[in-house]
C-alpha positions in Angstrom: 271.5 171.1 -43.4 273.3 168.1 -43.3 274.8 167.0 -46.9 274.6 162.7 -47.0 275.9 161.6 -50.4 275.3 157.9 -50.9 276.1 156.0 -53.4 274.4 153.1 -55.0 275.1 149.6 -56.0 274.1 148.8 -59.9 274.1 145.6 -60.3 271.9 141.8 -60.0 272.7 141.2 -56.5 270.5 138.7 -55.2 268.6 139.0 -51.8 271.7 137.0 -49.1 274.2 137.8 -51.0 276.9 139.7 -49.1 278.4 143.1 -50.2 280.9 145.1 -49.1 280.7 148.7 -48.9 283.6 151.7 -47.5 282.1 154.4 -45.9 283.6 157.0 -44.8 282.1 159.5 -42.5 282.7 162.8 -42.0 282.4 165.9 -38.9 283.0 166.0 -36.0 283.0 162.2 -35.6 286.5 161.5 -33.2 287.3 161.3 -29.8 283.0 160.6 -29.4 282.4 157.2 -28.9 282.1 157.1 -32.2 284.4 154.2 -33.4 282.5 151.7 -29.7 278.8 152.9 -30.9 280.0 151.6 -34.7 280.9 148.2 -33.4 277.9 148.1 -30.9 275.4 148.7 -34.2 277.4 146.6 -36.6 276.8 144.1 -34.0 273.5 144.6 -33.4 272.4 144.4 -37.8 275.1 140.8 -38.0 277.0 143.3 -40.1 281.7 142.2 -40.2 284.0 144.0 -41.0 286.0 146.9 -39.3 286.0 151.0 -38.2 289.0 153.3 -37.7 289.6 156.9 -37.5 291.8 158.1 -40.7 294.3 161.7 -40.1 292.2 164.0 -41.6 289.6 163.7 -38.7 287.1 160.4 -39.9 285.8 157.3 -40.0 286.4 154.7 -41.9 284.5 151.9 -42.2 284.0 148.6 -44.3 280.8 146.7 -43.6 279.8 143.4 -45.3 276.5 142.0 -44.8 273.0 141.6 -46.9 271.6 144.5 -48.6 269.1 145.3 -46.0 271.8 144.6 -43.1 273.7 147.7 -44.7 271.3 150.1 -45.6 270.2 150.1 -41.9 273.5 150.3 -40.8 274.3 153.3 -43.4 271.1 154.9 -42.4 272.4 154.8 -39.0 276.2 155.9 -40.0 274.3 159.4 -40.9 272.7 160.4 -37.3 276.0 158.9 -35.2 275.5 157.8 -31.8 273.9 161.1 -31.0 277.7 162.4 -29.6 279.4 165.0 -32.2 278.2 165.8 -35.4 277.6 163.7 -39.1 278.1 166.0 -42.0 278.4 163.5 -44.7 278.5 160.0 -45.4 279.6 158.4 -48.6 279.0 154.5 -49.3 281.2 152.6 -51.8 280.0 149.2 -53.4 282.7 147.0 -53.5 283.4 143.3 -53.4 283.3 141.0 -50.1 286.6 140.1 -48.6 284.7 138.2 -46.6 285.6 139.3 -42.5 284.6 137.1 -39.4 283.5 139.8 -36.8 283.7 143.8 -36.9 286.5 145.2 -34.9 287.8 148.4 -34.4 291.0 149.1 -36.0 293.7 151.2 -34.7 
């Protein structure tokens, strides 16, 4: 059984305000097209930020958008692109930094 941990944002943010989540995706998520699929999915949801592989085998994402956009994006992260295997997802809220696009960082 997969275990997903999502930390919920506890604030009085009104709809439409930009939020930032720092997301860690763990499992078999490197070498399976996860970053490229993440870029496509982020752009489909209107999310800005970046995705990158970490040396521990996980994927790290900074995603900025509305609460609605981010919830849908995090749900996608739980499943991934269908290749590999997601074991856990953590998402922590931070103040937005106003990314202009979504890209892969190396």
